[in-house]
C-alpha positions in Angstrom: 20.0 -49.6 6.9 20.7 -51.5 10.1 17.6 -53.6 11.0 18.7 -55.6 14.1 17.5 -53.9 17.2 19.7 -53.7 20.3 18.8 -53.4 24.0 18.3 -49.6 24.0 15.0 -48.7 25.7 12.8 -45.9 24.4 9.4 -44.5 25.4 6.9 -45.5 22.7 5.3 -42.1 23.0 8.5 -40.4 22.0 8.9 -42.5 18.9 5.2 -42.0 18.0 5.5 -38.2 18.4 8.6 -38.0 16.2 7.0 -40.1 13.5 3.8 -38.1 13.7 5.9 -34.9 13.4 7.6 -36.4 10.4 4.2 -36.9 8.7 3.2 -33.3 9.6 6.3 -31.8 8.1 5.8 -33.9 4.9 2.3 -32.4 4.7 3.9 -29.0 4.6 5.5 -29.8 1.2 2.2 -30.1 -0.8 0.9 -27.3 1.4 3.8 -25.1 0.2 3.0 -26.1 -3.4 -0.6 -25.0 -3.0 0.4 -21.8 -1.2 2.9 -20.9 -4.0 0.5 -21.9 -6.8 -2.3 -19.7 -5.4 0.1 -16.8 -5.1 1.3 -17.2 -8.7 -0.6 -16.7 -11.9 -2.7 -19.5 -13.3 -0.4 -20.4 -16.2 2.5 -21.0 -13.8 0.7 -22.7 -10.9 1.2 -26.3 -11.7 5.0 -26.0 -12.1 5.3 -24.8 -8.5 3.2 -27.7 -7.3 5.4 -30.0 -9.3 8.6 -28.6 -7.9 7.4 -29.0 -4.3 6.9 -32.8 -4.8 10.0 -33.2 -6.9 11.9 -31.7 -4.0 10.6 -34.5 -1.7 11.5 -37.2 -4.1 15.0 -36.1 -5.1 16.1 -34.9 -1.7 14.9 -38.2 -0.2 17.3 -40.1 -2.4 20.1 -37.7 -1.8 19.5 -37.8 1.9 19.6 -41.6 2.0 22.8 -41.9 -0.1 25.0 -39.2 1.5 23.0 -36.2 2.8 22.3 -37.5 6.3 25.9 -38.7 6.7 27.4 -35.3 5.6 25.0 -33.5 8.0 24.8 -35.6 11.1 27.9 -37.9 11.2 29.4 -37.9 14.7 33.0 -38.0 13.7 33.2 -35.1 11.2 35.2 -32.0 11.6 34.0 -28.4 12.3 33.0 -27.7 8.7 31.3 -30.8 7.3 30.6 -34.4 8.2 31.9 -37.6 6.5 30.4 -40.6 4.9 30.1 -42.9 7.9 26.4 -43.3 7.1 26.7 -43.6 3.3 23.7 -45.4 1.8 22.0 -45.6 5.2 24.9 -47.5 6.8 24.5 -47.7 10.6 21.1 -46.0 10.7 19.0 -48.2 12.9 17.8 -48.7 16.5 20.7 -47.0 18.2 20.1 -43.3 19.1 21.9 -40.3 17.6 23.7 -37.9 20.0 21.4 -35.1 18.7 18.2 -37.2 19.5 18.9 -39.6 22.4 15.2 -40.3 23.0 14.4 -42.0 19.7 16.1 -44.4 17.3 18.4 -42.9 14.7 16.1 -44.2 12.0 13.3 -42.0 13.3 15.7 -39.1 13.5 16.8 -39.8 10.0 13.2 -39.6 8.7 12.4 -36.4 10.6 15.4 -34.5 9.4 14.8 -35.7 5.9 11.6 -33.7 5.7 13.4 -30.5 6.7 16.0 -31.2 3.9 13.2 -31.6 1.4 11.1 -28.5 2.1 14.1 -26.1 2.4 15.1 -25.9 -1.3 11.4 -25.8 -2.3 11.1 -22.6 -0.4 13.7 -20.9 -2.6 11.8 -21.6 -5.8 9.2 -18.9 -4.9 11.5 -16.1 -5.7 12.2 -17.3 -9.2 8.7 -18.4 -10.0 7.1 -17.7 -13.4 10.4 -17.6 -15.4 12.5 -20.6 -14.5 12.9 -23.8 -16.4 12.1 -27.0 -14.6 14.8 -29.4 -15.6 17.7 -27.1 -14.6 15.8 -26.4 -11.3 15.8 -30.1 -10.6 19.5 -30.4 -11.1 20.1 -27.3 -9.0 18.0 -28.8 -6.2 20.2 -31.9 -6.1 23.5 -29.9 -6.1 22.3 -27.2 -3.7 21.1 -29.7 -1.1 24.6 -31.1 -0.9 26.8 -28.0 -1.1 24.6 -25.6 0.8 21.9 -27.2 3.0 24.0 -30.2 4.3 27.0 -27.9 5.1 25.0 -25.2 6.9 22.9 -27.8 8.8 26.1 -29.5 10.0 27.4 -26.2 11.3 24.3 -25.5 13.3 23.1 -29.0 14.4 26.0 -31.4 13.7 27.6 -32.7 16.9 30.9 -31.1 16.0 29.7 -28.2 13.9 31.5 -24.9 14.6 28.3 -23.0 15.2 27.1 -25.8 17.5 30.4 -25.5 19.5 30.1 -21.8 19.6 26.6 -22.2 21.2 24.2 -20.9 18.6 20.5 -21.1 19.6 18.4 -22.3 16.7 15.7 -24.7 17.9 13.9 -25.7 14.6 15.7 -24.2 11.6 16.0 -20.4 11.5 19.4 -20.7 9.9 19.4 -24.0 8.0 15.9 -23.5 6.6 14.9 -19.9 6.5 18.2 -18.0 6.3 19.7 -20.4 3.8 16.6 -20.7 1.5 16.0 -16.9 1.7 19.6 -16.2 0.6 19.4 -18.8 -2.2 16.2 -17.2 -3.3 17.8 -13.8 -3.8 20.7 -15.4 -5.8 18.2 -17.3 -8.0 16.2 -14.2 -8.7 19.3 -12.1 -9.5 20.7 -14.7 -11.9 17.3 -15.0 -13.7 16.4 -11.3 -13.8 13.0 -9.8 -13.7 9.9 -11.3 -15.3 9.0 -9.8 -18.7 5.8 -8.3 -17.3 7.2 -7.4 -13.8 4.9 -4.9 -12.1 2.2 -5.4 -14.7 -1.3 -5.2 -13.1 -1.9 -8.8 -13.9 0.9 -10.1 -11.7 -1.4 -10.9 -8.7 -2.4 -14.1 -7.0 -4.7 -16.1 -9.2 -6.4 -18.3 -6.5 -6.7 -17.0 -3.0 -8.5 -20.2 -2.0 -5.3 -22.2 -2.8 -3.3 -19.7 -0.6 -5.8 -20.3 2.2 -5.6 -24.1 2.0 -1.8 -24.0 1.6 -1.6 -21.8 4.7 -3.8 -24.1 6.7 -1.6 -27.1 5.8 1.6 -25.2 6.5 0.3 -24.0 9.9 -0.9 -27.5 10.8 2.4 -29.0 9.7 4.4 -26.4 11.6 3.2 -27.9 14.9 5.3 -31.0 13.9 8.1 -28.9 12.3 8.7 -27.0 15.6 7.1 -29.3 18.1 8.9 -32.4 16.8 12.3 -30.8 17.2 12.1 -31.6 20.9 12.7 -35.2 19.6 10.5 -36.4 22.5 6.9 -36.1 23.8 7.8 -33.8 26.7 6.9 -30.4 28.2 9.3 -28.5 26.0 7.6 -29.9 22.9 4.3 -28.7 24.2 5.7 -25.3 25.0 7.1 -25.1 21.4 3.7 -25.7 19.9 2.1 -23.1 22.1 4.7 -20.5 21.1 4.4 -21.4 17.4 0.6 -21.0 17.4 0.6 -17.7 19.3 3.2 -16.2 17.1 1.3 -17.2 13.9 -1.9 -15.7 15.3 -0.3 -12.4 16.1 1.6 -12.3 12.8 -1.6 -12.8 10.8 -3.5 -10.1 12.7 -0.6 -7.6 12.5 -0.3 -8.1 8.7 -4.0 -7.6 8.2 -4.1 -4.4 10.2 -1.0 -3.0 8.5 -2.6 -3.6 5.1 -5.9 -2.1 6.2 -4.1 1.0 7.3 -3.0 1.5 3.6 -5.9 0.0 1.6 -8.9 0.0 4.0 -9.4 -3.7 3.1 -9.2 -6.8 5.3 -7.4 -9.3 3.0 -7.2 -13.0 3.3 -3.8 -12.9 1.5 -2.6 -10.5 4.1 -3.6 -12.8 7.0 -2.1 -15.9 5.4 1.2 -14.1 4.7 1.4 -12.7 8.2 0.7 -16.1 9.8 3.6 -17.6 7.8 5.8 -14.7 8.7 5.0 -15.3 12.4 5.8 -19.0 12.1 9.1 -18.3 10.3 10.0 -15.8 13.0 9.3 -18.1 16.0 11.0 -21.1 14.5 14.5 -20.6 15.9 13.3 -19.5 19.3 10.2 -21.8 19.7 11.9 -24.1 22.2 13.8 -21.4 24.0 11.3 -18.6 24.9 8.2 -18.2 27.0 4.6 -17.8 25.7 4.6 -14.1 26.4 7.8 -13.7 24.4 6.3 -15.5 21.5 3.8 -12.7 21.2 6.7 -10.3 20.6 8.1 -12.6 17.9 4.8 -12.5 16.0 4.4 -8.8 16.4 7.9 -7.7 15.4 8.4 -10.4 12.8 5.2 -9.7 10.9 5.8 -5.9 11.2 9.3 -6.0 9.8 8.4 -8.6 7.1 5.5 -6.4 6.0 7.8 -3.4 5.7 10.3 -5.4 3.7 7.6 -6.4 1.2 6.9 -2.7 0.7 10.6 -2.0 0.2 10.9 -4.8 -2.3 8.3 -3.1 -4.5 9.9 0.3 -4.1 13.4 -1.0 -5.2 12.0 -3.2 -8.0 13.5 -6.5 -6.8 11.5 -9.3 -8.5 11.2 -11.8 -5.6 8.0 -13.2 -7.2 6.4 -14.7 -4.0 8.2 -12.7 -1.3 10.6 -15.5 -0.1 13.3 -13.1 1.0 10.9 -10.7 2.8 9.0 -13.4 4.7 11.4 -16.3 5.2 14.8 -14.7 5.3 13.8 -11.6 7.2 11.5 -13.6 9.5 14.3 -16.0 10.3 16.8 -13.2 10.9 14.5 -11.4 13.3 13.7 -14.6 15.1 17.4 -15.5 15.6 18.1 -12.1 17.0 15.1 -12.1 19.3 16.1 -15.7 20.5 19.4 -14.2 21.7 17.4 -11.7 23.7 14.4 -13.7 25.0 15.8 -17.3 25.5 15.4 -18.5 29.1 17.0 -21.3 31.0 13.6 -22.2 32.6 12.2 -23.1 29.1 15.3 -25.0 28.1 15.1 -27.0 31.3 11.7 -28.4 30.3 13.4 -31.1 28.4 15.8 -32.0 31.2 15.2 -34.2 34.3 13.9 -32.4 37.3 16.7 -30.9 39.4 19.2 -31.1 36.5 22.2 -28.8 37.0 23.6 -28.9 33.5 20.8 -26.8 31.8 22.4 -24.2 29.5 21.8 -20.6 30.3 19.5 -18.5 28.1 20.0 -15.2 26.4 20.0 -11.6 27.5 17.0 -12.1 29.9 19.3 -14.5 31.8 22.2 -12.1 31.7 24.0 -13.8 28.7 24.5 -10.7 26.6 27.1 -12.5 24.5 24.4 -14.7 22.9 23.2 -12.0 20.6 26.7 -11.8 19.1 26.7 -15.6 18.5 23.3 -15.3 16.8 24.6 -12.5 14.5 27.7 -14.6 13.6 25.4 -17.5 12.6 23.3 -15.1 10.4 26.3 -13.6 8.7 28.1 -16.8 8.0 25.1 -18.7 6.8 23.9 -15.8 4.6 27.3 -15.5 3.0 27.8 -19.2 2.3 24.3 -19.8 0.9 24.3 -16.7 -1.3 27.8 -17.1 -2.7 27.6 -20.8 -3.3 24.1 -20.6 -4.8 25.1 -17.8 -7.1 28.1 -19.8 -8.2 26.1 -23.0 -8.9 23.5 -21.1 -11.0 26.2 -19.0 -12.9 28.0 -22.2 -13.9 24.9 -24.1 -14.8 23.7 -21.2 -17.0 26.9 -21.4 -19.1 25.7 -24.7 -20.6 23.1 -24.4 -23.3 21.2 -27.4 -22.1 21.0 -26.1 -18.6 19.8 -22.6 -19.5 17.9 -21.4 -16.4 15.4 -19.0 -17.8 12.4 -19.6 -20.1 12.4 -18.2 -23.6 10.3 -15.1 -24.0 7.5 -17.0 -25.8 7.6 -19.7 -23.2 7.2 -17.1 -20.5 4.2 -15.6 -22.3 2.7 -19.1 -22.8 3.3 -20.0 -19.1 5.6 -22.5 -17.4 2.8 -25.1 -17.2 2.1 -25.4 -20.9 5.7 -24.6 -22.1 7.5 -27.1 -19.7 4.8 -29.6 -18.7 2.1 -29.5 -21.4 -0.6 -29.2 -18.7 -2.8 -26.6 -17.3 -4.2 -26.3 -13.8 -7.8 -25.7 -15.0 -8.1 -27.6 -18.3 -11.7 -26.6 -18.9 -11.1 -22.8 -18.3 -8.0 -21.1 -19.6 -7.2 -19.4 -22.8 -3.7 -17.8 -22.9 -3.8 -14.2 -23.8 -1.6 -12.3 -26.3 0.5 -10.9 -23.5 0.5 -14.2 -21.6 -2.3 -13.3 -19.2 -4.8 -15.9 -18.2 -8.2 -15.8 -19.8 -11.2 -17.9 -19.2 -14.6 -18.9 -20.4 -15.9 -19.1 -16.9 -19.3 -17.3 -16.6 -18.9 -16.3 -20.2 -22.3 -15.0 -21.3 -21.1 -13.3 -24.5 -22.1 -14.4 -28.0 -20.4 -17.4 -29.6 -19.0 -15.0 -32.2 -17.2 -12.9 -29.6 -15.9 -16.1 -28.0 -14.3 -17.1 -31.4 -13.0 -13.5 -31.9 -11.3 -13.3 -28.5 -10.0 -16.9 -28.8 -8.3 -16.1 -32.1 -7.2 -12.5 -31.6 -6.1 -12.6 -27.9 -4.6 -16.1 -27.7 -0.9 -16.4 -28.1 -0.9 -20.2 -28.4 -3.5 -20.1 -31.3 -2.4 -16.9 -33.1 0.2 -18.6 -35.2 -2.5 -20.7 -36.8 -4.3 -17.5 -37.9 -1.1 -16.0 -39.3 -1.0 -13.3 -36.7 1.7 -12.3 -34.2 1.5 -10.6 -30.8 2.9 -7.2 -30.5 3.5 -4.6 -27.9 0.1 -3.2 -28.5 -1.5 -6.4 -27.4 -1.1 -5.8 -23.7 -4.2 -5.9 -21.5 -5.2 -2.7 -19.8 -7.4 -4.1 -17.1 -5.9 -5.6 -13.9 -6.7 -9.2 -13.3 -8.0 -9.9 -9.8 -8.0 -13.2 -8.0 -11.7 -13.6 -8.6 -11.9 -12.6 -12.3 -10.4 -13.2 -15.7 -9.9 -11.1 -18.8 -10.9 -11.9 -22.3 -9.4 -9.6 -24.9 -11.1 -8.3 -28.0 -9.9 -6.0 -30.7 -10.4 -2.3 -30.8 -10.4 0.0 -33.8 -6.6 0.3 -33.8 -6.1 -3.4 -33.7 -5.0 -3.4 -30.1 -6.4 -5.8 -27.5 -9.3 -4.5 -25.4 -10.4 -6.3 -22.3 -13.5 -7.3 -20.6 -13.3 -8.7 -17.0 -15.4 -11.7 -16.3 -16.4 -13.4 -13.1 -15.0 -16.9 -12.8 -16.9 -17.7 -9.6 -20.5 -17.2 -10.8 -21.6 -19.6 -13.5 -25.0 -18.8 -15.0 -26.3 -21.9 -16.9 -27.7 -21.5 -20.3 -30.9 -23.2 -21.4 -28.9 -25.8 -23.5 -26.8 -27.1 -20.6 -27.6 -28.9 -17.4 -25.7 -30.5 -14.5 -24.9 -33.7 -16.6 -24.0 -31.8 -19.8 -22.1 -28.7 -18.8 -21.0 -26.2 -21.4 -17.5 -26.6 -22.7 -15.1 -24.6 -24.8 -15.4 -25.7 -28.5 -12.4 -27.6 -29.8 -10.2 -25.3 -31.7 -9.6 -26.9 -35.1 -8.0 -25.4 -38.2 -11.5 -24.6 -39.6 -12.5 -22.9 -36.4 -9.4 -20.9 -36.4 -10.0 -19.7 -40.0 -13.6 -18.9 -39.1 -12.4 -17.0 -36.1 -10.1 -14.9 -38.2 -12.9 -13.9 -40.5 -15.1 -13.0 -37.6 -12.3 -10.9 -36.1 -11.9 -8.9 -39.2 -15.7 -8.4 -39.5 -15.9 -7.1 -35.9 -12.7 -5.1 -35.8 -14.5 -1.8 -36.0 -17.5 -2.7 -33.8 -17.7 -3.9 -30.2 -20.0 -6.8 -29.6 -21.9 -6.8 -26.4 -25.0 -8.9 -26.0 -25.2 -8.6 -22.2 -26.7 -5.1 -22.3 -30.2 -6.7 -22.4 -29.4 -8.5 -19.2 -28.3 -5.3 -17.4 -24.9 -6.9 -16.5 -21.7 -5.0 -16.4 -18.9 -6.8 -18.4 -16.3 -4.1 -18.0 -15.5 -4.7 -14.3 
């Protein structure tokens, strides 16, 4: 990269704000990992965190070598850029035409974070059944053939959608529409999860979802606000719009869920806030604060409806990427064509400027909505078709098989692909692949051994048993509980729901010597098998004397 500065003068505040925004967008990547991990089941959570940071590492290398050049070269054609900036060549103190207020090196870093988080969004739809190594290769190819091409169309100096006049301030098409379309293609190629629609397919850690949402919301101030590429009035207006839309989106989602379930859910608020942020993204620097309220209201309402439709039509988008990001981006782009105002655009222009572009329908520019629709249609088609083609070709090679084997899916992506678990001191993997735990376990040691042997898929082969269709759990797993399976009279797994949040200490443990799950040795496994046969026709329950209810 070019390191010799020239005489170009910049305002230090502009550079500082763009670099700060870069750090905020980077923070969104682990935030997304936490958000997705909390929404998924425990045995798949680490893989989603892993993919979020792998996206940053791999795309950063791709972006430095050729990604930035293909996306933002100034001498490219209408479809794709060239390799003028290959391996960081010419990226230094001189400004880029798309960011005249900061050095090109600062613009390079800021746009790098957008490129990194976009493919990570798509992984949410294929969660709980995808192999990690093919997903890594897909990320590298997709960034080049899909993200770089689409972003050049929309933001490249000579991109055909740029020339047409599309209004997309911070990534409605390159980020949300492209990742949402790719998510649909990925989910279709992989197919449904083995236990799709099983009661256990619910978020395993709402606290992770909450923390992830907080990081995403915080980072989105840089995601949208930094797109001004300067510390100016338009950047401030962008942050105001983003915050208001997120607030309205969260409230709308909570109330819509309450209308059906009579419960105020934190998951609902977090999902609605993200939907509001996704919806306002393309219009955040084009619309007024009052208009941003409409973005949050309409965006969250339509996204909530699409989540319901997804369940009705049995489309296995595991973490609602299409319903939240694609639909939110689509609604936001259309509303931008309606509510964009010249007065807001002019906030980034010198006072008295006469070359400020006109807004949308509110300014009498009815043609703008058609331009927005053209951008939605073309980006959707390119992203879906190319993504499907990439995945279809990859899946033809045995070593690049996209989906987990059946037994790996039951075991969980974390153990099958990474050899790790999110909570090393808690989980036992059930016969049907559901998470089990010893948290707040106040049953007898014999029942622990029985349930460990007879309900654990990863240990059952040591006991000479196999899991069958009759081993499915019958009790839903909630985010605050876990299920330990026993054996009933017919040999099928019964279930007892246990509270993971409340840990009642035993007399033989203290703060310095907490209770741990006994190591499962071959001798323990044989002893467990004997205990299982002895208790097959009787149900052990030693908590009756405590008056506790273990069948929640």
